[in-house]
ROMARKE-619055 format. One record per residue (C-alpha): z, x, y. Coordinates in steps of 0.25 Angstrom, whole numbers, plus 2048, in hexadecimal, padded with zeros to 3 digits. Layout:
# ROMARKE-619055
ZXY;...
//
This chain:
# ROMARKE-619055
109E33EF7;107E43EF1;114E3FEE8;10EE33EE1;100E39EE0;107E46ED9;10EE3CED1;102E35ECC;0FBE42EC9;105E47EC1;106E3AEB9;0F8E3AEB7;0F6E48EB2;103E46EA9;101E46E99;0F4E3DE96;0FCE38E89;0FAE3EE7C;0EFE3AE71;0F3E3BE63;0E9E42E59;0E5E38E4F;0EBE3AE3F;0E3E45E37;0DBE41E2B;0E4E4AE21;0E1E40E16;0D4E3AE12;0D7E2BE0F;0D1E28E01;0C4E1EE00;0CEE14DF5;0D9E14DED;0D8E1CDE0;0E3E13DD9;0DFE06DD4;0DEDFCDE0;0D6DEFDE5;0C8DF4DE6;0C2DF3DF4;0CEDEDDF8;0D2DEFE08;0DFDE8E08;0EDDECE0C;0FBDE6E0A;0FFDDAE13;10ADDDE1C;113DD3E12;10DDDAE05;11ADD6DFF;116DC6DFE;10CDCBDF3;119DCCDE9;119DBCDED;129DBEDEC;130DB6DF8;13CDBDDF6;137DCCDF8;12FDC7E04;13DDC2E0A;144DD0E05;139DD7E0C;13CDD0E19;14ADD2E18;148DE1E18;13EDE2E22;14ADDCE2B;157DE2E25;152DF0E1E;15BDFDE25;14EE06E23;146DFCE2A;14FDFBE35;151E09E36;142E0BE38;141E00E44;14EE08E4B;146E13E49;139E0DE4F;142E09E5B;147E17E5C;139E1CE5E;134E12E68;140E17E71;13BE26E6F;12EE21E73;132E1BE80;13CE28E82;130E31E81;127E28E89;131E28E95;12DE37E98;11EE32E9C;126E2AEA9;12EE30EB5;13BE2FEB6;142E28EC0;150E2CEC4;15AE23ED0;169E29ED5;172E23EDE;17EE28EE5;18BE25EEE;193E2FEF6;1A0E2CF00;1A5E38F06;1AFE3AF11;1AFE46F1B;1B9E50F1A;1C5E4DF24;1C0E3EF27;1C1E31F21;1B3E2EF25;1ACE2AF17;19CE2BF15;194E26F0B;186E2AF06;17CE24EFC;170E29EF4;165E26EEA;15BE2DEE4;14EE2CEDC;148E35ED3;13BE36ECA;135E3FEC1;12CE41EB8;126E4CEAE;117E4CEAE;110E4DEA1;106E55EA3;104E5AE95;107E4CE8E;116E52E88;11BE45E8B;10FE3CE87;110E44E7A;11EE41E78;11DE33E7A;110E33E6F;11BE39E67;125E2FE69;119E24E66;116E2AE59;123E2CE54;124E1BE57;11AE1AE4F;11DE22E44;12AE1BE44;124E0CE43;11CE12E38;128E16E31;12FE0AE34;123E02E2C;125E0BE22;132E08E20;131DF9E20;125DFBE16;12FE04E0D;13ADF9E0D;132DEEE0B;12BDF4DFF;13ADF9DFB;13EDEADFC;132DE5DF2;135DF0DE8;143DEEDE7;142DDEDE7;138DE0DDB;141DEADD5;14DDE1DD5;143DD5DCF;13FDE0DC4;14DDE3DC0;150DD4DBF;144DD3DB6;148DDEDAD;156DD8DAD;150DCCDA8;149DD3D9D;154DDBD99;15CDCDD98;152DC6D8F;151DD2D86;15FDD2D84;15FDC4D80;154DC7D78;15DDD2D71;168DC9D6F;15FDBED69;15ADC8D5F;169DCED5D;16CDC0D58;162DBFD4F;167DCCD49;174DC9D49;16FDBCD40;168DC5D37;173DCED35;17DDC2D33;173DBED28;172DCBD22;163DCCD26;164DD8D30;16DDE4D30;179DE9D39;16EDF4D3F;166DE7D44;172DE2D4B;176DEFD52;168DF3D57;166DE4D5C;174DE4D63;16FDF2D69;164DEBD6E;16BDE2D75;175DEBD7B;169DF2D81;164DE7D87;171DE4D8D;173DF2D93;166DF0D9B;16ADE4DA3;175DECDAC;16CDF7DB2;162DECDB6;16CDE4DBE;172DF1DC5;163DF3DC7;161DE6DCD;16EDE9DD5;169DF5DDB;15BDF0DDF;161DE4DE5;16BDEEDEE;15DDF5DF2;158DE9DF6;162DE4DFF;163DF1E06;154DF0E08;156DE4E0E;163DE7E16;16DDE1E0F;17ADE3E09;176DE5DF8;183DDDDF5;17FDCFDF1;16FDD2DF3;166DCBDEA;158DC6DE8;154DB9DE2;148DBFDD9;14CDC1DCC;13DDC4DC6;130DCCDC9;128DC0DC2;125DB9DD0;122DC4DD8;113DC7DD8;10BDD3DD6;103DD5DE3;0F4DDADE3;0F2DE8DE7;0EBDE9DF5;0E9DF9DF9;0DFDF9E05;0D7E05E07;0DCE14E07;0D6E17E15;0E0E0CE1D;0EDE10E15;0F0E1AE20;0F0E10E2A;0FAE07E21;105E12E1D;110E12E29;115E20E22;108E25E26;107E20E33;113E24E36;10FE33E31;103E31E3A;10BE2CE47;115E39E45;108E42E45;105E3BE54;113E3EE56;111E4EE53;104E4DE5C;10CE49E66;118E51E65;10CE5FE64;107E5AE72;116E59E78;118E66E73;10CE6DE79;10EE65E85;11BE6DE88;114E7AE8A;10FE75E98;115E73EA3;120E67EA8;11DE60EB3;128E57EB9;127E4FEC7;133E48ECE;135E40EDB;142E3CEE1;148E34EEC;156E35EF1;15DE2CEFB;169E2BF03;170E24F0C;17EE22F14;17EE14F0F;178E0DF03;16EE06F0B;16AE15F10;165E19F04;159E0FF02;153E15F10;148E1FF0A;148E26F19;150E31F15;14CE31F06;14BE3FF00;13EE3FEF8;13AE4BEED;12EE4DEE5;12DE58EDA;126E5DECF;12BE68EC5;124E70EBA;12AE76EAE;122E81EA4;12AE88E9A;127E96E9A;12FE9BE8E;136E93E84;138E9DE77;12CE95E71;132E87E70;126E80E77;11DE87E6D;127E84E62;129E75E65;119E75E65;117E7BE57;123E72E51;11AE66E56;10DE6BE50;115E6FE43;11BE62E42;10DE5CE43;108E63E38;113E5EE2E;110E50E34;102E51E31;106E55E23;10FE49E23;105E40E27;0FCE45E1D;105E44E12;109E35E17;0F9E31E14;0F9E39E07;105E31E02;100E24E07;0F3E25DFE;0FCE2BDF2;106E20DF4;0FBE14DF3;0F2E1CDE7;0FEE1EDDE;104E0FDE1;0F6E09DDE;0F6E10DD2;105E0BDCF;101DFDDD2;0F4DFDDC9;0FCE05DBC;107DFBDBF;100DEEDBF;0F8DF2DB1;106DF5DAB;10CDE9DAF;102DE0DA9;103DEAD9C;112DE9D9B;111DDAD9B;108DDAD8E;112DE4D89;11EDDAD8C;116DCED86;114DD5D78;122DDCD78;128DCED7A;11EDCAD6D;123DD5D65;132DD0D68;12EDC2D63;128DC7D57;133DD1D53;13DDC6D55;135DBCD4C;134DC6D41;142DCBD41;147DBCD40;13EDBBD33;142DC8D2E;133DCDD2F;137DD9D38;144DE1D3B;14DDE2D47;147DEFD4C;139DE7D4F;141DDDD58;149DEAD5D;13CDEFD61;135DE3D68;142DE1D6E;143DEED75;133DEDD78;134DDFD7F;13FDE4D88;138DF0D8C;12BDEAD8F;132DDFD96;13BDEAD9F;12EDF1DA1;127DE6DA5;130DE3DB2;130DF0DB6;120DF2DB5;11FDE5DBE;12ADEADC7;123DF7DC9;114DF0DCA;11BDE7DD6;122DF4DDB;115DFCDDC;10EDF0DE5;11ADF2DEE;117E00DEE;109DFFDF1;10BDF5DFD;114E00E04;10BE0DE00;100E04E07;109E03E14;10CDF5E10;108DE9E19;109DF4E26;0FDDF9E2D;0FDE03E3A;0F0DF9E3D;0F7DEDE3B;
//
């Protein structure tokens, strides 16, 4: 009974666990966004925010990426490693048990008599966590697991945004290819008109050479755009975990893709919605645990042990407890001199916490910066998109008038050449501006933490 009471007392006195301190308020969240945003809105992106683009193909690609992307798979494996590390750290809080068994046969010298003997032993040991070192190690492993999970969410969010951005890029490039080919057709029609005029003596060879130059320029634009489409398709295939060869998407234009409305939520809630910020916070908790473990190492280590040995001449004898040998023990170990190793380990843990504290602060500042900049980009690009559509309409009208006047002999070829260049530039820019506007919304969803929330 005395041994049982001693063990119970030791277990009761062992480390009471580790309590992490709350993260410091190193950055004060603004009351509202400075960049243009819906007034008074406290709406965050939905978990399936990509549905706002009204593209079933995009939704399917994102689902495929979440299932097959190598980066997401690696993050999942890192979470599994962290879970295993937590179990390893937690094992130190429990006693360890050992079982041994043996058999022996001997013959006395000068005789033919053989004797058999059997033995079995059971041992137990336990390191009493008086100072909470083992509990702190487990808390550190738990914090590492949390950080790994948050990192995994960050990877998933980045991959999702990457798929959306790359898919939109493919569609935009195909729009630009269509613009280039349509403008090539216009240039060829004008060339036919110039050739007819030259044949009739109503235009010069200079006019003909100039228009042939325009046609050649339009043809030269097509191959680089086709190559860019191939490159983006290859990048999209890799994001999905597929071989690029033979990979393609059905979408041919950004026209069916909707521009989703902006939803931002309040700045004070942003830190709960960014997995990278939550990961930095978890690493701060782990740093606190490392400091607690380093400080506990200055105190004595107490270990308890117990063993029971059984032996007999027959297998059945070893199950008899009458001849069992028992032993109970306790040991204490205290470092007297280590050349400053324990002090250095404590200083290392404290210095690492200072670094992680600044990393946490930097993550918060970066989060607010990302949202402010992206909100501004969303607003500016939306206004630019509307204005660019007007530029296209006017450039198209100008080319129509220039062609009519050139056919009637009321204008020279220079007006047509200028109008052709203006229309091509306007339409190509319009395609790029729409892409930028859509990608800015994808970026906004990403910097707002997507549809993920630590509270969800």
